[in-house]
C-alpha positions, 0 to 999 in steps of 0.5 A, spaced: 572 411 558 572 412 551 566 408 549 562 412 554 565 419 551 563 416 544 556 414 547 555 422 550 557 425 543 552 420 539 547 422 544 548 430 544 549 429 536 542 426 536 539 431 541 542 437 537 539 434 530 532 432 534 532 439 536 534 442 529 529 438 526 523 440 530 525 448 529 525 446 522 518 443 522 515 449 526 518 454 521 514 457 515 513 454 509 514 461 505 517 466 510 517 472 505 509 470 502 505 474 506 499 473 501 493 470 505 488 465 503 481 463 506 481 456 508 475 453 510 475 447 515 468 443 515 465 441 522 467 434 524 474 435 519 479 430 523 486 433 524 490 429 519 484 432 514 485 438 516 493 438 515 491 435 508 487 441 507 492 446 509 497 443 504 492 443 498 491 451 499 499 451 500 499 454 507 504 448 509 510 444 506 506 438 506 501 435 510 505 430 514 509 435 518 503 438 520 500 432 522 506 430 526 506 437 529 499 436 531 501 430 535 507 432 538 504 438 541 497 434 542 492 439 539 489 434 535 482 435 539 483 442 539 482 444 532 475 448 531 471 448 524 470 455 521 474 459 515 481 462 516 485 467 513 492 464 513 498 465 510 504 461 508 508 466 512 506 464 518 509 459 523 506 452 525 505 455 532 502 461 529 497 457 524 495 452 530 493 457 534 489 460 529 485 454 528 485 452 535 482 458 538 478 460 532 480 467 534 482 470 527 478 470 521 481 476 518 486 478 512 491 483 513 491 488 507 496 493 506 495 499 501 501 503 501 501 511 501 501 513 493 498 507 490 492 509 485 486 505 485 488 501 480 494 499 484 490 498 490 486 493 485 492 489 483 493 488 491 486 486 492 487 481 486 492 477 490 488 476 496 484 470 496 477 471 495 477 478 492 476 479 485 480 484 481 475 486 476 468 486 481 473 491 485 474 495 479 467 495 477 465 497 484 470 503 484 467 505 477 460 505 479 458 511 482 454 507 487 458 510 494 456 517 492 450 519 496 454 514 502 459 519 503 459 527 504 466 528 501 464 525 495 459 530 493 465 535 491 469 530 488 470 528 480 464 526 477 466 520 473 469 513 474 475 516 478 470 519 483 474 515 489 481 516 487 485 520 492 480 517 498 482 510 499 486 511 505 492 508 505 493 504 512 493 497 513 487 493 514 484 487 518 479 485 512 474 479 515 474 473 510 468 473 505 468 481 505 465 483 498 469 488 494 464 493 496 464 493 503 472 493 502 471 499 499 467 502 504 472 500 509 478 505 505 473 510 504 471 510 512 479 511 513 478 517 509 472 519 513 475 518 520 482 522 518 479 528 515 476 532 521 472 538 521 478 541 524 482 540 517 476 542 513 477 549 517 484 549 515 482 547 508 477 553 508 482 558 511 486 556 505 481 557 500 481 550 498 475 545 498 477 538 501 477 535 494 481 541 492 486 539 499 486 532 496 488 533 489 494 537 491 496 532 497 496 527 491 501 531 487 505 532 493 505 524 495 507 523 488 512 528 487 516 528 494 517 521 498 521 525 503 516 527 509 520 533 511 520 536 504 513 535 503 510 542 506 516 545 501 513 542 495 506 544 498 509 551 498 511 551 491 504 548 489 500 554 492 505 559 489 504 557 482 497 557 483 497 563 486 499 567 480 496 562 475 503 559 473 502 552 470 503 546 475 507 543 470 508 536 475 510 530 471 506 526 476 500 528 473 502 526 466 505 519 469 497 518 472 495 520 465 500 514 462 498 510 467 490 510 466 493 508 459 498 502 462 504 506 460 509 507 465 516 511 464 521 513 468 523 519 464 518 523 460 519 526 453 517 533 451 511 529 447 508 526 453 507 533 456 503 534 450 497 529 451 490 531 451 487 530 458 484 534 464 490 531 469 495 535 464 498 540 468 502 542 463 497 544 458 491 546 463 491 551 468 490 550 475 489 543 479 488 537 475 481 534 474 481 530 480 487 526 485 492 523 481 493 518 487 491 516 494 495 520 499 498 518 506 496 522 512 503 526 512 502 529 505 495 531 506 497 535 513 502 538 508 497 540 503 493 544 509 500 546 512 504 548 507 511 552 508 511 559 507 517 560 501 518 563 495 520 557 492 517 556 485 521 549 482 524 543 485 527 537 482 531 531 486 537 533 489 544 531 485 546 527 492 541 522 490 538 521 497 531 522 496 531 529 498 529 536 493 533 541 491 528 548 491 530 554 487 526 561 485 529 562 479 528 558 473 535 558 471 538 555 478 533 550 477 536 548 471 542 547 474 539 543 479 536 539 474 542 537 470 546 536 476 541 531 478 541 527 472 548 527 471 548 524 478 543 519 477 546 517 470 553 516 473 550 512 478 548 508 474 553 506 469 
């Protein structure tokens, strides 16, 4: 009886161990690494060699484990030649499904709202098969001006595309050129900004380009979507009476072009010589200061109706804004925010 119980426990332990091993065997090599690599599997490549290719490209931990997974699931005869976009965050089941069906050959590329063109270039640099240098060269070339009508009124310099590279998650075909990737991002803007939106811009007395400039400031100044229309109202209220916008985000953009990033600006920073400086120049900056998302664009088109002239982050540190009509009230709100922030950091 005791022997039978022991044998049963051994069997259960062995089964549990085997189950856990199979679970671990099929897990992703690097679950948090969502970068993609273009992996080429030549015609006639045997399954064991495919495992080696996956290991060489950093997709699986080691070739032996993927070979074992392939044998256990009888997949060796199903793998197909081709060029695949694979990630170490994929499980073996996902990898096997892709190369056995040949149905996926794309890279998932996410462009966050508020990224500048050069921030996007940094994202591109992390994707295998795409070159940051080539992407920037294409960005600054001016070659897209005649392809897209909305660029006719954009700033006519190397930053022409700033503001029009639509933030979104894109499925980028493996092997796509940097130029075609840029076209994909510009198409994103073309598909979003409708004739109805242009009519709203016209009603506000603004061009599409001016709306994108205002939206880019809103995006950088305010992360809380519910506050964005109110921030828009402050911008329009200031423009209406020729009051300098004095938006710190525009100074941060200037510094960013020089490779400088600061948490807090100094007074000397606001004196920097640049057409983007809204402290020393009246009206809107020369162009957008980032690539805004849809909510910021809609806020620029549908500003709230307020008398506010100032805003600063609220001292509850929630990310929401404290708005004011009076400069002295603004100074109080500002002092309260910085005190709360500094105390929170202690």
